[in-house]
ROKOL-566772 format. One line per 4 residues: number of its first residue (from 1); their letters; for each residue x, y, z of N, C-alpha, C. Coordinates in steps of 0.2 Angstrom, whole numbers, always signed. Layout:
BEGIN
NUM) a) X:Y:Z:X:Y:Z:X:Y:Z  ...
% end
This chain:
BEGIN
1) xxxx) -7:-82:+104:-9:-77:+99:-10:-71:+104  -6:-65:+100:-7:-58:+104:-11:-55:+101  -14:-51:+105:-19:-44:+103:-17:-40:+98  -10:-40:+98:-7:-36:+92:-9:-38:+85
5) xxxx) -9:-45:+85:-10:-47:+78:-15:-46:+74  -21:-43:+79:-28:-42:+76:-28:-33:+75  -23:-30:+75:-25:-23:+73:-24:-21:+67  -27:-15:+66:-28:-13:+58:-21:-13:+53
9) xxxx) -17:-11:+58:-10:-10:+55:-6:-17:+54  -6:-21:+57:-4:-28:+58:-7:-31:+52  -15:-31:+51:-18:-34:+45:-16:-32:+39  -16:-25:+40:-14:-20:+34:-6:-23:+30
13) xxxx) -2:-22:+35:+4:-25:+33:+5:-32:+31  +2:-36:+35:+2:-42:+32:-2:-44:+26  -8:-41:+24:-11:-42:+17:-6:-39:+12  -3:-33:+13:+2:-29:+7:+7:-35:+5
17) xxxx) +11:-37:+11:+15:-42:+11:+13:-48:+7  +8:-51:+9:+5:-57:+5:+3:-56:-2  -1:-49:-4:-2:-47:-10:+4:-47:-13  +11:-45:-12:+17:-43:-15:+19:-50:-16
21) xxxx) +19:-56:-12:+22:-62:-11:+18:-67:-16  +13:-66:-16:+7:-72:-19:+4:-70:-24  +3:-64:-25:-2:-61:-30:-9:-64:-31  -13:-63:-26:-20:-66:-27:-23:-60:-32
25) xxxx) -27:-64:-35:-31:-60:-40:-37:-57:-38  -38:-59:-31:-46:-58:-28:-44:-56:-20  -49:-53:-17:-50:-52:-10:-50:-57:-7  -54:-62:-8:-57:-69:-5:-50:-74:-4
29) xxxx) -45:-74:-10:-40:-76:-10:-34:-75:-5  -34:-67:-5:-30:-64:-1:-30:-66:+5  -38:-66:+7:-40:-66:+17:-38:-75:+18  -39:-78:+13:-36:-86:+14:-29:-86:+16
33) xxxx) -25:-81:+15:-18:-81:+15:-16:-78:+21  -20:-74:+25:-18:-70:+30:-18:-73:+37  -14:-71:+41:-15:-74:+48:-20:-74:+51  -25:-69:+49:-31:-70:+53:-37:-72:+50
37) xxxx) -42:-74:+54:-48:-76:+51:-52:-72:+47  -56:-74:+42:-62:-70:+38:-65:-64:+43  -68:-68:+47:-72:-65:+52:-69:-58:+55  -62:-60:+58:-58:-55:+61:-56:-50:+55
41) xxxx) -54:-51:+49:-54:-48:+44:-58:-42:+43  -64:-44:+42:-71:-39:+40:-72:-36:+48  -69:-38:+52:-71:-34:+60:-67:-30:+61  -60:-30:+59:-56:-25:+59:-55:-21:+54
45) xxxx) -55:-23:+48:-55:-18:+41:-62:-18:+39  -66:-12:+41:-72:-11:+37:-71:-9:+30  -77:-11:+26:-77:-11:+19:-77:-2:+17  -79:+2:+22:-78:+8:+20:-72:+13:+23
49) xxxx) -67:+9:+24:-61:+10:+27:-55:+13:+23  -51:+17:+24:-45:+18:+19:-41:+11:+19  -40:+7:+25:-36:+1:+23:-39:-4:+19  -45:-5:+20:-50:-8:+14:-47:-7:+8
53) xxxx) -49:-1:+6:-47:+3:+0:-39:+3:-4  -35:+3:+2:-27:+2:-1:-26:-5:-1  -29:-10:+2:-28:-16:+1:-31:-18:-6  -37:-17:-8:-39:-17:-13:-36:-13:-20
57) xxxx) -33:-8:-19:-30:-5:-25:-23:-8:-25  -21:-11:-20:-15:-15:-20:-16:-22:-24  -22:-26:-23:-23:-31:-27:-25:-28:-34  -27:-23:-35:-29:-21:-42:-22:-20:-46
61) xxxx) -17:-17:-43:-11:-16:-46:-6:-21:-47  -7:-26:-42:-4:-31:-45:-7:-35:-48  -14:-35:-50:-16:-39:-55:-14:-36:-62  -13:-29:-63:-12:-26:-69:-5:-28:-73
65) xxxx) +0:-28:-64:+7:-30:-66:+8:-37:-69  +4:-41:-66:+4:-49:-70:+2:-49:-76  -4:-45:-78:-7:-45:-84:-1:-41:-89  +1:-37:-88:+6:-33:-93:+14:-38:-93
69) xxxx) +15:-42:-86:+20:-47:-90:+19:-53:-94  +12:-53:-91:+9:-60:-98:+9:-59:-103  +6:-52:-105:+7:-48:-112:+13:-48:-114  +18:-45:-112:+24:-45:-113:+28:-52:-115
73) xxxx) +26:-57:-112:+28:-64:-114:+25:-66:-119  +18:-65:-119:+13:-67:-125:+16:-64:-133  +20:-60:-131:+23:-55:-139:+29:-61:-141  +32:-62:-135:+38:-67:-138:+37:-74:-138
77) xxxx) +31:-77:-137:+29:-84:-137:+27:-86:-143  +29:-92:-143:+26:-96:-151:+18:-100:-148  +20:-101:-143:+14:-106:-138:+10:-102:-133  +6:-97:-134:+3:-93:-129:-3:-96:-124
81) xxxx) -4:-103:-125:-10:-105:-121:-10:-103:-114  -5:-103:-111:-2:-103:-104:-5:-95:-103  -1:-91:-107:-1:-84:-106:-9:-82:-106  -11:-84:-110:-19:-82:-111:-22:-85:-106
85) xxxx) -22:-90:-103:-25:-93:-97:-23:-87:-91  -17:-85:-91:-15:-80:-86:-20:-73:-87  -21:-71:-92:-24:-64:-94:-30:-67:-92  -34:-72:-94:-41:-74:-92:-41:-73:-84
89) xxxx) -36:-76:-81:-37:-76:-73:-37:-70:-70  -31:-65:-73:-29:-60:-70:-33:-52:-73  -34:-53:-80:-36:-48:-84:-44:-44:-81  -45:-40:-85:-51:-35:-84:-56:-40:-88
93) xxxx) -61:-39:-87:-68:-42:-92:-68:-40:-99  -65:-33:-101:-63:-32:-107:-57:-35:-110  -51:-36:-106:-45:-42:-109:-49:-48:-110  -53:-50:-106:-56:-58:-107:-61:-57:-113
97) xxxx) -64:-52:-114:-70:-50:-121:-65:-52:-125  -59:-47:-127:-54:-47:-132:-52:-54:-134  -49:-58:-129:-47:-65:-129:-53:-71:-132  -59:-69:-130:-64:-74:-132:-66:-73:-139
101) xxxx) -65:-68:-142:-67:-65:-149:-63:-71:-153  -66:-74:-159:-64:-79:-163:-64:-74:-170  -58:-74:-172:-56:-70:-178:-53:-73:-183  -57:-74:-188:-54:-78:-195:-51:-73:-199
105) xxxx) -45:-72:-199:-43:-66:-205:-44:-68:-212  -44:-74:-215:-46:-76:-219:-53:-76:-223  -57:-75:-218:-65:-75:-220:-65:-70:-226  -69:-73:-230:-71:-68:-236:-78:-64:-235
109) xxxx) -77:-59:-231:-83:-55:-228:-82:-48:-230  -88:-43:-229:-88:-37:-231:-85:-33:-224  -83:-27:-225:-82:-23:-219:-86:-17:-218  -90:-18:-212:-94:-13:-210:-90:-7:-207
113) xxxx) -92:-1:-210:-88:+6:-208:-90:+7:-200  -97:+7:-199:-98:+8:-192:-94:+2:-188  -92:-3:-189:-88:-7:-184:-81:-5:-184  -79:-2:-191:-73:+0:-190:-71:+5:-186
117) xxxx) -76:+11:-186:-76:+16:-182:-76:+15:-174  -79:+9:-173:-80:+8:-166:-74:+5:-163  -70:+1:-169:-64:-2:-166:-59:+4:-165  -59:+8:-171:-55:+16:-170:-55:+18:-164
121) xxxx) -62:+19:-161:-63:+23:-154:-60:+19:-148  -61:+13:-149:-58:+7:-144:-49:+9:-144  -49:+7:-149:-40:+8:-150:-37:+15:-147  -42:+20:-148:-39:+27:-146:-39:+27:-138
125) xxxx) -44:+23:-136:-44:+23:-128:-39:+18:-125  -34:+16:-128:-28:+12:-126:-23:+18:-123  -19:+14:-118:-14:+20:-116:-8:+19:-121  -3:+22:-120:+3:+23:-126:+6:+16:-125
129) xxxx) +6:+12:-119:+10:+6:-118:+6:+1:-121  -1:+2:-122:-6:-4:-123:-6:-3:-131  -4:+4:-134:-5:+5:-141:+3:+1:-142  +7:+2:-140:+14:-2:-142:+14:-8:-141
133) xxxx) +11:-12:-136:+10:-19:-137:+5:-21:-142  +0:-18:-144:-5:-20:-149:-1:-19:-156  +2:-13:-157:+8:-12:-164:+13:-19:-165  +16:-21:-158:+20:-26:-160:+17:-33:-160
137) xxxx) +10:-34:-157:+8:-40:-160:+5:-40:-167  +3:-35:-170:+2:-33:-176:+8:-35:-181  +12:-33:-179:+20:-32:-183:+22:-40:-183  +21:-44:-177:+23:-51:-177:+17:-54:-181
141) xxxx) +11:-52:-180:+6:-57:-186:+8:-55:-193  +10:-50:-195:+11:-47:-201:+17:-51:-204  +23:-52:-200:+30:-56:-201:+28:-63:-202  +23:-67:-199:+22:-74:-201:+18:-76:-207
% end
C-alpha cells in the first residue's frame, strides 16, 4: 500500500466515485466501501473539513436522485411495494412520514378546516417538480 492512498485527495475521489457507483444512503455504508479503514477515513477527512462536507452533500444529492427515480416509477407502477421501500430507505423523514400515513378515502368523517389549511401550507412548500408529481398521482387515483 502506498502512502498516496491515504491522502485527502485520494479518499475524496474514491468516496465520490463510490457514491456514484453504489449509491450508499449514509456515510457509514460509504465508508464500508472505501479503500481505507474507518479510522483512516476520520483521521484524514475531518468532520469540519470541506472534503467531509463535499462527501456529505454528494450522498444527500444521490439520495434525492434515487427517491425522485423511485417516485417516477411509482407513478407508473401497479404494485408500488418495492418503490415505497426504496423511498423509506432513501427518503427524508418527511417522505417516510407521508408513506406511513394510513388514509381511508372512503371513511365517513367530517373535515376540519384547520387540518385542510395545514395541508395546503405543506403543499405550497413543495417544489414545482414535487407539485407536478403530486398532481400526477392525484390524477392517477382519480382515474382508477
